[in-house]
Backbone as numpy.savetxt, mean C-alpha at the origin, in Angstrom:
# Nx Ny Nz CAx CAy CAz Cx Cy Cz
-13.73 30.64 2.66 -13.30 30.72 4.05 -14.50 30.48 4.97
-14.25 29.82 6.10 -15.33 29.53 7.03 -15.70 30.77 7.82
-16.99 30.90 8.14 -17.47 32.01 8.97 -17.59 31.62 10.43
-17.16 30.39 10.80 -17.27 29.93 12.17 -16.36 30.77 13.08
-16.76 30.98 14.35 -15.91 31.72 15.30 -14.55 31.04 15.43
-13.51 31.84 15.56 -12.14 31.32 15.64 -11.62 31.40 17.07
-10.77 30.44 17.42 -10.09 30.49 18.71 -9.06 31.61 18.68
-8.68 32.11 19.88 -7.72 33.23 19.94 -6.38 32.92 19.25
-6.01 31.63 19.24 -4.72 31.28 18.65 -4.75 31.23 17.13
-5.95 31.33 16.54 -6.12 31.07 15.11 -5.38 32.09 14.26
-4.61 31.60 13.26 -3.85 32.47 12.36 -4.54 32.43 11.00
-5.31 33.46 10.72 -6.12 33.46 9.51 -5.26 33.52 8.25
-4.12 34.17 8.33 -3.27 34.27 7.14 -2.75 32.89 6.73
-2.51 31.99 7.71 -2.09 30.64 7.38 -3.22 29.91 6.66
-4.45 30.07 7.17 -5.60 29.46 6.51 -5.71 29.92 5.07
-5.52 31.21 4.86 -5.65 31.76 3.51 -4.52 31.29 2.59
-3.32 31.19 3.13 -2.20 30.69 2.33 -2.42 29.26 1.88
-2.94 28.43 2.80 -3.23 27.04 2.43 -4.38 26.97 1.43
-5.35 27.87 1.56 -6.46 27.90 0.61 -5.95 28.23 -0.79
-4.96 29.10 -0.88 -4.38 29.44 -2.19 -3.74 28.20 -2.81
-3.02 27.43 -2.01 -2.41 26.20 -2.53 -3.49 25.23 -3.01
-4.56 25.09 -2.21 -5.62 24.14 -2.56 -6.45 24.60 -3.75
-6.33 25.85 -4.15 -7.09 26.34 -5.31 -6.65 25.63 -6.59
-5.41 25.17 -6.62 -4.89 24.47 -7.79 -5.25 22.99 -7.68
-5.73 22.41 -8.76 -6.04 20.98 -8.78 -5.91 20.47 -10.20
-6.36 19.23 -10.41 -6.22 18.61 -11.73 -6.97 19.39 -12.81
-8.07 20.02 -12.41 -8.87 20.78 -13.37 -8.37 22.22 -13.52
-7.57 22.67 -12.57 -7.06 24.04 -12.59 -5.56 24.02 -12.27
-4.73 23.44 -13.13 -3.29 23.39 -12.84 -2.62 24.76 -12.95
-3.25 25.66 -13.72 -2.75 27.02 -13.86 -3.89 28.00 -13.62
-3.61 29.06 -12.87 -4.63 30.04 -12.54 -4.06 31.44 -12.66
-4.91 32.37 -13.03 -4.51 33.78 -13.00 -4.71 34.33 -11.59
-4.17 35.50 -11.37 -4.35 36.16 -10.07 -5.83 36.36 -9.76
-6.59 36.81 -10.75 -8.02 37.04 -10.54 -8.76 35.76 -10.19
-8.39 34.65 -10.84 -9.04 33.37 -10.57 -8.74 32.90 -9.16
-7.50 33.04 -8.71 -7.16 32.66 -7.34 -7.95 33.51 -6.35
-8.03 34.79 -6.60 -8.78 35.69 -5.70 -10.24 35.27 -5.61
-10.83 34.92 -6.77 -12.24 34.52 -6.78 -12.45 33.19 -6.06
-11.61 32.19 -6.35 -11.77 30.86 -5.75 -11.59 30.93 -4.23
-10.66 31.75 -3.79 -10.34 31.82 -2.35 -11.07 32.94 -1.63
-11.90 33.65 -2.35 -12.65 34.76 -1.75 -11.71 35.77 -1.10
-10.70 36.17 -1.88 -9.71 37.15 -1.42 -9.76 38.37 -2.33
-9.27 39.47 -1.84 -9.06 40.62 -2.71 -7.88 40.30 -3.64
-7.81 41.01 -4.75 -6.68 40.79 -5.67 -5.35 41.10 -4.97
-5.35 42.13 -4.15 -4.11 42.51 -3.46 -3.65 41.40 -2.52
-4.60 40.83 -1.77 -4.25 39.75 -0.83 -3.79 38.51 -1.59
-4.52 38.15 -2.64 -4.15 36.98 -3.43 -2.75 37.16 -4.02
-2.45 38.38 -4.46 -1.13 38.65 -5.03 -0.04 38.45 -3.99
-0.27 38.96 -2.77 0.74 38.80 -1.71 0.99 37.33 -1.41
-0.09 36.54 -1.29 0.08 35.11 -1.00 0.80 34.40 -2.14
0.41 34.68 -3.37 1.03 34.01 -4.52 2.51 34.37 -4.64
2.84 35.63 -4.44 4.25 36.03 -4.56 5.08 35.47 -3.41
4.49 35.40 -2.22 5.21 34.79 -1.09 5.47 33.31 -1.37
4.44 32.59 -1.87 4.61 31.18 -2.20 5.62 31.00 -3.33
5.67 31.97 -4.24 6.67 31.92 -5.31 8.07 32.10 -4.73
8.22 33.06 -3.81 9.53 33.27 -3.17 9.98 32.02 -2.42
9.02 31.28 -1.83 9.34 30.08 -1.05 9.55 28.85 -1.95
9.23 28.97 -3.22 9.46 27.87 -4.15 8.30 26.93 -4.34
7.13 27.26 -3.77 5.97 26.38 -3.90 5.11 26.71 -5.12
5.28 27.89 -5.67 4.51 28.35 -6.83 5.48 28.95 -7.84
5.15 28.80 -9.12 5.91 29.48 -10.17 4.94 30.28 -11.03
5.48 31.26 -11.76 4.63 32.10 -12.59 5.39 32.56 -13.81
4.63 32.75 -14.89 5.22 33.34 -16.10 4.89 34.82 -16.20
4.35 35.36 -15.13 3.96 36.76 -15.11 2.47 36.95 -15.20
1.77 35.95 -15.74 0.30 36.02 -15.82 -0.35 34.82 -15.15
0.15 33.61 -15.49 -0.41 32.39 -14.92 0.47 31.88 -13.79
-0.17 31.35 -12.77 0.53 30.75 -11.63 0.26 29.25 -11.62
1.21 28.46 -11.12 1.03 27.01 -10.97 1.91 26.52 -9.83
1.55 25.37 -9.29 2.33 24.79 -8.19 3.60 24.16 -8.73
4.60 24.06 -7.86 5.83 23.34 -8.18 5.85 22.02 -7.41
6.72 21.09 -7.81 6.81 19.82 -7.07 7.17 19.98 -5.60
7.66 21.16 -5.22 8.05 21.36 -3.83 6.88 21.24 -2.87
5.65 21.43 -3.36 4.49 21.31 -2.46 4.38 19.89 -1.90
5.01 18.90 -2.57 4.98 17.53 -2.05 5.64 17.44 -0.69
6.57 18.37 -0.40 7.21 18.37 0.91 6.20 18.54 2.04
5.10 19.22 1.75 4.11 19.50 2.79 3.46 18.23 3.30
3.38 17.20 2.46 2.80 15.94 2.88 3.83 14.91 3.28
5.11 15.18 3.00 6.13 14.16 3.25 6.28 13.84 4.73
6.23 14.86 5.58 6.42 14.60 7.01 5.35 13.66 7.54
4.10 13.84 7.07 3.04 12.94 7.49 3.28 11.54 6.96
3.57 11.43 5.68 3.76 10.10 5.09 4.93 9.37 5.72
6.01 10.11 6.00 7.20 9.45 6.53 7.02 8.97 7.96
5.97 9.45 8.63 5.73 9.03 10.01 4.83 7.80 10.08
4.28 7.38 8.94 3.34 6.27 8.96 4.06 4.93 9.13
3.37 4.00 9.77 3.87 2.63 9.82 3.50 1.93 8.53
4.14 0.79 8.27 3.85 0.02 7.07 2.36 -0.33 6.97
1.72 -0.82 8.03 0.27 -1.10 7.93 -0.56 0.14 7.65
-0.17 1.28 8.20 -0.93 2.51 7.96 -0.84 2.94 6.51
0.32 2.74 5.90 0.48 3.05 4.48 -0.39 2.11 3.65
-0.40 0.83 4.03 -1.07 -0.19 3.21 -2.58 -0.22 3.36
-3.08 0.09 4.54 -4.49 -0.18 4.83 -5.48 0.46 3.87
-5.31 1.73 3.48 -6.28 2.28 2.52 -6.31 1.51 1.21
-5.16 1.00 0.80 -5.10 0.24 -0.45 -5.75 -1.14 -0.28
-5.58 -1.74 0.88 -6.26 -3.01 1.14 -7.78 -2.80 1.14
-8.21 -1.71 1.73 -9.66 -1.43 1.78 -10.23 -1.27 0.37
-9.49 -0.56 -0.49 -9.97 -0.39 -1.86 -9.98 -1.71 -2.61
-8.95 -2.53 -2.37 -8.89 -3.84 -3.03 -10.06 -4.71 -2.60
-10.34 -4.75 -1.31 -11.46 -5.56 -0.80 -12.79 -5.06 -1.35
-12.95 -3.75 -1.42 -14.19 -3.20 -1.99 -14.34 -3.57 -3.45
-13.22 -3.73 -4.14 -13.24 -4.05 -5.57 -13.52 -5.52 -5.82
-12.84 -6.40 -5.07 -12.93 -7.84 -5.37 -13.91 -8.58 -4.45
-14.34 -7.92 -3.37 -15.29 -8.52 -2.42 -14.74 -9.80 -1.79
-13.44 -9.80 -1.54 -12.77 -10.88 -0.83 -11.83 -10.27 0.20
-11.47 -11.06 1.21 -10.59 -10.55 2.26 -9.17 -10.35 1.75
-8.49 -9.39 2.35 -7.10 -9.12 2.00 -6.31 -8.83 3.27
-5.03 -9.25 3.26 -4.17 -9.05 4.42 -2.77 -8.68 3.97
-2.01 -8.15 4.91 -0.59 -7.92 4.71 0.17 -8.62 5.82
1.29 -9.23 5.47 2.12 -9.87 6.48 3.59 -9.61 6.21
4.39 -9.83 7.24 5.85 -9.77 7.13 6.40 -11.10 7.61
7.64 -11.35 7.27 8.31 -12.59 7.66 8.97 -12.41 9.02
8.71 -13.35 9.92 9.33 -13.35 11.24 9.83 -14.75 11.50
11.13 -14.95 11.36 11.67 -16.30 11.44 11.15 -17.13 10.29
10.51 -18.26 10.61 9.96 -19.13 9.57 8.45 -18.98 9.44
7.90 -17.95 10.07 6.45 -17.70 10.02 6.16 -16.38 9.33
4.91 -16.27 8.88 4.39 -14.96 8.50 3.58 -14.44 9.68
3.65 -13.13 9.89 2.88 -12.47 10.94 2.00 -11.42 10.26
0.71 -11.49 10.53 -0.22 -10.55 9.94 -0.06 -9.18 10.60
0.13 -8.14 9.77 0.28 -6.79 10.30 -0.88 -5.88 9.88
-1.70 -6.31 8.95 -2.89 -5.56 8.54 -3.87 -6.55 7.92
-5.16 -6.28 8.11 -6.17 -7.19 7.55 -7.48 -6.43 7.36
-8.10 -6.67 6.19 -9.44 -6.14 5.90 -10.29 -7.34 5.48
-11.14 -7.85 6.38 -11.93 -9.04 6.06 -13.25 -8.69 5.39
-13.82 -9.67 4.71 -15.20 -9.54 4.24 -16.07 -10.58 4.92
-15.65 -11.81 4.83 -16.39 -12.89 5.50 -15.37 -13.89 6.02
-15.74 -14.64 7.02 -14.81 -15.61 7.60 -14.80 -16.88 6.76
-13.63 -17.24 6.24 -13.54 -18.43 5.40 -12.56 -19.46 5.97
-11.99 -19.19 7.14 -11.10 -20.15 7.79 -11.69 -20.56 9.13
-11.30 -21.74 9.59 -11.75 -22.18 10.90 -11.05 -21.40 12.01
-9.83 -20.92 11.72 -9.07 -20.13 12.67 -9.32 -18.65 12.39
-9.68 -17.89 13.43 -9.87 -16.46 13.25 -8.52 -15.80 13.01
-8.48 -14.89 12.03 -7.25 -14.19 11.70 -7.35 -12.75 12.17
-6.34 -12.33 12.93 -6.26 -10.95 13.41 -4.84 -10.46 13.21
-4.64 -9.16 13.37 -3.28 -8.64 13.38 -2.49 -9.36 14.47
-1.33 -9.88 14.12 -0.53 -10.66 15.05 -0.63 -12.17 14.84
-1.62 -12.62 14.07 -1.75 -14.05 13.78 -0.52 -14.54 13.02
-0.07 -15.75 13.36 1.10 -16.33 12.71 0.71 -17.62 12.01
1.31 -17.85 10.83 1.18 -19.11 10.13 2.55 -19.51 9.58
2.78 -20.81 9.39 4.06 -21.23 8.79 4.19 -20.69 7.38
5.31 -20.07 7.09 5.49 -19.40 5.80 5.41 -20.37 4.62
5.88 -21.60 4.80 5.97 -22.52 3.66 4.60 -22.87 3.08
3.54 -22.76 3.89 2.22 -23.21 3.44 1.28 -22.06 3.12
1.78 -20.84 3.05 0.94 -19.68 2.77 1.44 -18.94 1.55
0.54 -18.28 0.85 0.95 -17.54 -0.35 1.84 -16.36 0.03
1.51 -15.64 1.10 2.36 -14.53 1.51 3.73 -15.02 1.96
3.75 -16.14 2.68 5.02 -16.69 3.12 5.90 -17.09 1.95
5.32 -17.68 0.93 6.11 -18.09 -0.23 6.66 -16.89 -0.99
5.86 -15.83 -1.07 6.37 -14.61 -1.70 7.56 -14.06 -0.92
7.45 -14.03 0.39 8.51 -13.47 1.22 9.75 -14.34 1.21
9.57 -15.64 1.34 10.73 -16.56 1.34 11.38 -16.58 -0.02
10.58 -16.58 -1.09 11.13 -16.64 -2.45 12.05 -15.46 -2.74
11.82 -14.33 -2.06 12.62 -13.14 -2.32 13.75 -12.94 -1.32
14.00 -13.94 -0.50 15.17 -13.89 0.38 16.45 -14.04 -0.44
17.57 -13.52 0.06 18.85 -13.82 -0.59 19.04 -15.34 -0.67
19.74 -15.80 -1.67 19.87 -17.23 -1.91 20.35 -18.01 -0.69
21.33 -17.47 0.03 21.87 -18.18 1.19 20.80 -18.32 2.28
20.02 -17.29 2.48 18.95 -17.34 3.49 17.84 -18.29 3.06
17.56 -18.32 1.76 16.55 -19.24 1.25 16.97 -20.69 1.47
18.22 -20.99 1.17 18.71 -22.36 1.37 18.71 -22.74 2.84
19.05 -21.79 3.70 19.03 -22.06 5.13 17.61 -22.34 5.61
16.64 -21.61 5.08 15.23 -21.85 5.41 14.83 -23.26 5.01
15.15 -23.63 3.78 14.76 -24.96 3.29 15.44 -26.07 4.08
16.64 -25.81 4.60 17.38 -26.84 5.34 16.80 -27.06 6.74
16.22 -26.02 7.33 15.80 -26.16 8.72 14.29 -26.33 8.91
13.48 -25.88 7.96 12.04 -25.84 8.19 11.45 -27.25 8.16
10.54 -27.51 9.09 9.84 -28.79 9.13 8.56 -28.65 8.32
8.48 -29.36 7.20 7.35 -29.24 6.28 6.25 -30.21 6.68
5.44 -29.79 7.62 4.36 -30.63 8.12 3.19 -30.64 7.13
2.52 -31.79 6.96 1.35 -31.86 6.06 0.10 -31.30 6.75
-0.15 -30.01 6.56 -1.29 -29.37 7.21 -2.61 -29.82 6.59
-2.57 -30.15 5.29 -3.70 -30.78 4.60 -3.12 -31.84 3.67
-3.99 -32.53 2.97 -3.50 -33.52 2.02 -2.81 -32.91 0.82
-2.90 -31.60 0.65 -2.31 -30.91 -0.50 -1.00 -30.19 -0.18
-0.63 -30.14 1.10 0.54 -29.36 1.49 1.82 -29.92 0.87
2.63 -29.05 0.33 3.95 -29.45 -0.18 4.83 -29.80 1.01
5.33 -31.02 1.03 6.16 -31.47 2.16 7.57 -31.87 1.73
7.90 -31.67 0.47 9.23 -31.97 -0.04 10.01 -30.68 -0.20
11.21 -30.64 0.37 12.03 -29.44 0.25 12.36 -29.14 -1.20
12.58 -30.16 -1.99 12.91 -29.95 -3.40 11.71 -29.39 -4.16
10.52 -29.93 -3.88 9.32 -29.41 -4.53 9.06 -27.97 -4.11
9.30 -27.66 -2.84 9.10 -26.29 -2.37 10.13 -25.36 -3.01
11.36 -25.82 -3.14 12.39 -25.00 -3.81 11.97 -24.66 -5.23
11.45 -25.65 -5.94 10.99 -25.42 -7.32 9.85 -24.41 -7.35
8.91 -24.53 -6.41 7.78 -23.61 -6.36 8.25 -22.20 -6.02
9.18 -22.08 -5.09 9.68 -20.77 -4.70 10.42 -20.08 -5.86
11.11 -20.87 -6.66 11.77 -20.31 -7.85 10.73 -19.76 -8.82
9.63 -20.51 -8.99 8.56 -20.05 -9.86 7.94 -18.75 -9.32
7.73 -18.71 -8.02 7.15 -17.51 -7.40 8.04 -16.31 -7.62
9.34 -16.48 -7.43 10.26 -15.36 -7.62 10.23 -14.86 -9.06
10.16 -15.79 -10.01 10.18 -15.41 -11.42 8.88 -14.74 -11.87
7.74 -15.25 -11.40 6.47 -14.72 -11.89 5.95 -13.54 -11.08
6.47 -13.37 -9.86 6.11 -12.20 -9.07 4.87 -12.35 -8.22
4.37 -13.54 -8.06 3.22 -13.78 -7.19 3.17 -15.26 -6.84
2.35 -15.59 -5.83 2.20 -17.00 -5.41 0.72 -17.31 -5.26
0.36 -18.52 -5.65 -0.98 -19.04 -5.41 -0.83 -20.33 -4.61
-1.53 -20.40 -3.49 -1.52 -21.61 -2.66 -2.94 -22.14 -2.60
-3.08 -23.38 -3.03 -4.40 -23.99 -3.18 -4.64 -25.04 -2.10
-5.30 -24.62 -1.02 -5.75 -25.52 0.04 -4.60 -26.29 0.71
-3.45 -25.64 0.85 -2.31 -26.26 1.53 -2.27 -25.90 3.01
-2.81 -24.74 3.36 -2.87 -24.33 4.77 -4.13 -24.87 5.42
-5.23 -24.83 4.70 -6.51 -25.32 5.20 -7.37 -25.75 4.03
-8.07 -26.85 4.17 -8.97 -27.32 3.12 -10.02 -26.25 2.83
-10.26 -26.02 1.55 -11.26 -25.05 1.15 -10.75 -23.63 1.00
-9.48 -23.38 1.36 -8.93 -22.03 1.31 -7.92 -21.90 0.17
-8.17 -20.96 -0.71 -7.21 -20.60 -1.75 -6.73 -19.18 -1.47
-5.47 -18.95 -1.75 -4.90 -17.63 -1.47 -3.88 -17.26 -2.54
-3.83 -16.00 -2.85 -2.86 -15.48 -3.82 -2.19 -14.26 -3.21
-0.89 -14.14 -3.38 -0.15 -13.03 -2.76 0.87 -12.46 -3.73
1.21 -11.19 -3.50 2.23 -10.48 -4.28 3.09 -9.67 -3.32
4.32 -9.38 -3.72 5.23 -8.68 -2.82 5.01 -7.18 -2.76
5.44 -6.60 -1.65 5.48 -5.15 -1.46 6.94 -4.76 -1.31
7.35 -3.70 -2.03 8.75 -3.29 -2.04 8.93 -1.93 -1.37
10.07 -1.75 -0.72 10.36 -0.43 -0.16 11.04 0.42 -1.22
11.51 1.59 -0.82 12.07 2.54 -1.78 13.35 2.02 -2.43
14.02 1.03 -1.82 15.23 0.47 -2.41 14.93 -0.69 -3.34
13.68 -1.12 -3.40 13.30 -2.27 -4.21 13.30 -3.58 -3.45
13.65 -3.54 -2.18 13.66 -4.77 -1.38 12.23 -5.16 -1.01
11.97 -6.46 -0.96 10.65 -6.97 -0.56 10.55 -6.89 0.96
9.58 -6.13 1.45 9.45 -5.93 2.90 8.16 -6.53 3.46
7.23 -6.89 2.59 5.96 -7.44 3.04 5.28 -8.11 1.86
4.15 -8.73 2.14 3.35 -9.34 1.09 1.88 -9.05 1.36
1.09 -8.95 0.30 -0.35 -8.73 0.40 -1.05 -9.88 -0.30
-2.13 -10.37 0.32 -2.85 -11.48 -0.30 -4.32 -11.17 -0.51
-4.94 -12.03 -1.28 -6.39 -12.12 -1.40 -6.75 -13.56 -1.10
-7.66 -13.78 -0.17 -8.07 -15.13 0.23 -9.49 -15.40 -0.23
-9.72 -16.59 -0.78 -11.05 -16.95 -1.30 -11.39 -18.36 -0.88
-12.67 -18.68 -0.97 -13.11 -20.06 -0.69 -13.06 -20.85 -1.98
-12.48 -22.04 -1.90 -12.28 -22.85 -3.09 -13.57 -23.22 -3.79
-14.66 -23.29 -3.04 -15.95 -23.66 -3.65 -16.52 -22.54 -4.50
-16.05 -21.31 -4.29 -16.59 -20.16 -5.02 -15.67 -19.67 -6.12
-14.36 -19.84 -5.92 -13.40 -19.19 -6.81 -12.34 -20.18 -7.26
-12.18 -20.31 -8.56 -11.19 -21.23 -9.12 -9.81 -20.59 -9.15
-8.80 -21.43 -9.29 -7.44 -20.92 -9.45 -7.35 -20.09 -10.72
-8.04 -20.53 -11.76 -8.02 -19.78 -13.01 -8.58 -18.38 -12.85
-9.66 -18.24 -12.08 -10.25 -16.93 -11.85 -9.31 -16.06 -11.02
-8.65 -16.67 -10.04 -7.66 -15.93 -9.26 -6.62 -15.31 -10.18
-6.10 -16.13 -11.08 -5.00 -15.68 -11.93 -5.48 -14.69 -13.00
-6.62 -14.94 -13.60 -7.05 -14.11 -14.72 -7.72 -12.81 -14.29
-8.45 -12.84 -13.20 -9.28 -11.69 -12.83 -8.80 -10.97 -11.58
-8.45 -11.71 -10.54 -8.06 -11.05 -9.28 -6.59 -10.63 -9.25
-5.74 -11.37 -9.97 -4.31 -11.04 -9.95 -4.03 -9.62 -10.43
-4.60 -9.16 -11.55 -4.30 -7.77 -11.95 -4.70 -6.74 -10.90
-5.77 -7.00 -10.18 -6.21 -6.05 -9.16 -5.30 -6.10 -7.94
-4.84 -7.30 -7.60 -3.88 -7.44 -6.50 -2.58 -6.72 -6.84
-2.09 -6.92 -8.06 -0.84 -6.28 -8.46 -0.98 -4.77 -8.52
-2.15 -4.29 -8.90 -2.38 -2.84 -8.89 -2.32 -2.29 -7.47
-2.86 -3.05 -6.51 -2.84 -2.62 -5.11 -1.42 -2.60 -4.56
-0.65 -3.64 -4.84 0.73 -3.66 -4.33 1.58 -2.59 -5.01
1.31 -2.31 -6.28 2.04 -1.24 -6.97 1.73 0.11 -6.33
0.48 0.31 -5.92 0.10 1.57 -5.27 0.78 1.69 -3.90
0.87 0.57 -3.17 1.57 0.60 -1.88 3.06 0.90 -2.11
3.64 0.24 -3.12 5.05 0.50 -3.45 5.27 1.99 -3.72
4.35 2.59 -4.47 4.50 4.01 -4.82 4.48 4.88 -3.57
3.60 4.55 -2.63 3.56 5.31 -1.37 4.84 5.12 -0.57
5.35 3.90 -0.57 6.55 3.62 0.21 7.79 4.30 -0.37
7.74 4.63 -1.67 8.88 5.32 -2.26 9.05 6.74 -1.71
7.99 7.28 -1.11 8.09 8.62 -0.54 7.95 8.58 0.97
8.11 7.41 1.56 8.02 7.29 3.01 9.22 6.53 3.54
9.39 6.63 4.84 10.33 5.78 5.55 9.55 5.18 6.70
8.61 4.24 6.41 7.64 3.83 7.41 8.24 3.05 8.56
7.62 3.19 9.72 7.93 2.33 10.85 7.25 1.00 10.62
7.88 -0.08 10.99 7.27 -1.41 10.87 6.16 -1.54 11.90
């Protein structure tokens, strides 16, 4: 417990109750009454009152000697998680991914026929156009866009292919609706997309989908690299597992949230 002066409104019993909950961790999943008292700097009588109260409330269980937390303690964090926006849920995972692979990562959602960036963690600038939250690119020429379009319902996918103007942004851009349809089918089946210098010369990008609690694809996360430094083979063999781990972690968080877009 802190020895700092407390404000008049301060409720010390609440502090102590939370300290009892925090006494349990991966190394101490079960504790005796004496251990809780020692860890929390409480008397045995006080520790007993807190533990029995938490047991009555359903946050702790006991066999009469050992105490442990119940899954109900997850409710304490649910209100915070459920208030987060999609970018707020994703950003810590993007930061860890960037720290791991030393390349920029972004998240986008589909808006009409474009992708709109909703989160970004850069390392170095590798495009001529500066990318910020709110930046838009045509979905057909981006890895995130292809992931998002590929997971549209079939009727929406066909409508997209019928109306979108496939402009040649570089000499490598797919400009045939049939070729794009084939690529989108591949993306849907394999669960990720790689776009090699179709949006801008020298830029390679790989993206994977993000799913909400129902399993629907609600966003995509990418890793962008410079073609002179990173081959497509390296993207697939080395960076893809790390990207998929990041999107799986975001998916897991979204299963316990109802995020605002």
